[in-house]
C-alpha positions in Angstrom: -17.5 36.5 -5.8 -16.2 36.1 -9.4 -12.7 36.8 -8.1 -13.0 34.1 -5.4 -14.3 31.6 -8.0 -11.4 32.3 -10.3 -8.9 31.8 -7.5 -10.6 28.6 -6.4 -10.6 27.2 -9.9 -7.0 28.2 -10.5 -6.0 26.5 -7.2 -7.9 23.4 -8.2 -6.1 23.1 -11.5 -2.7 23.3 -9.7 -3.6 21.0 -6.8 -2.8 17.3 -7.1 -5.7 15.0 -6.6 -3.5 12.1 -5.7 -0.7 12.8 -3.1 2.0 10.4 -2.2 4.0 11.2 0.9 7.4 9.5 1.4 9.0 9.4 4.8 12.7 8.4 4.9 14.4 7.2 8.1 17.6 9.0 7.2 19.5 7.8 10.3 18.9 4.1 9.2 19.5 4.7 5.5 22.7 6.6 6.1 24.0 3.6 8.0 23.6 1.2 5.1 26.6 -0.1 3.2 27.1 1.8 -0.1 25.0 0.3 -2.9 22.8 -1.7 -0.4 19.1 -1.7 -1.2 17.1 -0.9 1.9 14.5 -3.4 3.1 13.0 -0.9 5.5 13.5 2.8 6.2 11.3 4.2 3.4 7.6 4.6 4.2 5.1 5.6 1.5 1.5 6.7 2.1 -1.1 8.2 -0.2 -4.6 9.7 0.0 -6.3 7.0 -2.1 -6.8 4.1 0.3 -10.5 4.7 -0.1 -10.4 3.7 -3.7 -8.1 0.8 -3.5 -4.5 1.8 -2.6 -2.7 -0.8 -0.5 0.5 -1.5 1.4 0.5 2.0 3.0 3.4 2.6 5.3 5.8 0.3 3.4 8.2 0.5 0.5 5.7 -1.4 -1.5 2.9 1.1 -1.8 0.4 0.4 -4.6 -1.4 3.6 -5.4 -4.7 3.6 -7.2 -5.8 6.9 -8.9 -8.2 8.2 -11.5 -7.2 8.8 -15.1 -6.4 12.5 -15.4 -5.3 12.9 -11.8 -2.4 15.2 -11.1 -0.1 13.3 -8.8 2.4 14.7 -6.3 5.3 12.9 -4.5 6.8 14.6 -1.5 9.8 13.2 0.4 10.6 14.2 3.9 13.0 12.9 6.6 11.2 11.0 9.5 13.2 13.0 12.0 13.5 16.7 10.8 15.6 17.5 14.0 18.6 15.6 12.5 19.1 18.4 10.0 19.1 16.0 7.0 17.8 17.0 3.6 15.9 14.6 1.3 15.7 15.2 -2.4 13.9 13.2 -5.1 16.5 12.9 -8.0 14.3 11.1 -10.5 12.0 8.4 -11.6 12.7 5.3 -13.7 9.7 3.5 -15.3 10.2 -0.2 -15.0 7.0 -1.6 -16.4 3.8 -0.1 -17.9 3.2 3.7 -18.2 0.2 5.5 -16.9 2.1 8.7 -17.4 1.8 8.5 -21.3 5.4 9.4 -21.9 6.5 13.0 -21.7 2.8 14.2 -21.4 2.5 13.1 -17.7 5.9 11.9 -16.7 6.9 13.1 -13.2 8.7 16.4 -13.2 10.7 18.3 -10.6 9.2 21.4 -9.0 10.8 24.4 -7.3 11.0 22.2 -4.2 13.5 19.4 -4.9 11.7 17.1 -2.5 8.5 17.4 -4.5 7.7 16.1 -8.0 4.4 16.3 -10.0 3.1 14.1 -12.7 -0.2 13.2 -14.3 -2.0 9.8 -14.9 -2.8 9.9 -18.6 -3.4 6.3 -19.6 -6.4 4.5 -18.2 -6.7 0.9 -17.2 -2.9 0.5 -16.8 -0.4 -0.2 -14.1 3.1 1.3 -13.8 5.9 0.0 -11.7 8.5 2.6 -11.1 11.6 3.4 -9.1 12.0 6.7 -7.2 15.6 7.8 -6.6 16.6 9.9 -3.6 19.6 11.8 -2.4 20.0 12.3 1.3 22.4 15.0 2.6 23.2 15.0 6.3 24.1 18.1 8.3 27.8 17.4 7.7 27.2 17.5 4.0 27.7 13.8 3.5 25.7 12.3 0.5 23.7 9.1 0.5 21.9 7.7 -2.5 19.0 5.3 -2.2 15.8 4.2 -4.0 12.6 2.2 -3.8 10.3 0.5 -6.3 6.5 1.1 -6.1 3.5 0.8 -8.3 0.5 3.0 -9.4 -2.6 2.0 -11.3 -5.5 3.9 -12.9 -9.2 3.0 -12.8 -10.5 1.1 -15.7 -14.2 1.3 -16.6 -16.4 -0.6 -14.1 -13.8 -1.6 -11.5 -10.8 -1.0 -9.4 -7.4 -1.8 -11.0 -5.3 -4.5 -9.6 -1.6 -5.0 -9.8 -0.7 -7.4 -12.6 
């Protein structure tokens, strides 16, 4: 029993409480002119709609999470049969910072399509850009990005985008 408890607690520490899934329509995105910003083709969802997240299934996801949450971002192609690979290449903080600087900033993992961060600052909203690299089965490279927001709970209420 003690062994199972230890494993469960260890798993809980490593498991993100807030998960953001990003589906990229690689066929559409690969067809854009170089440098064009997509108006569709990137779809974000999270597991926090019950506490106030909004705009699910769009490029304008607004995630709400709890201070202290570990957050994961996972990018995948909409159609895995195409053979495209999607990689998250980085994050740019545009406004606010729930990540508290280097303490919680999103970091790459062993899986280049998955990044992990932590919400450190409470009662705050962050607007950030996620950058992606798409590699098709012919080894052609395509670069794209989207801008989204995330907010942490403040005492006594659900955060709103400001």
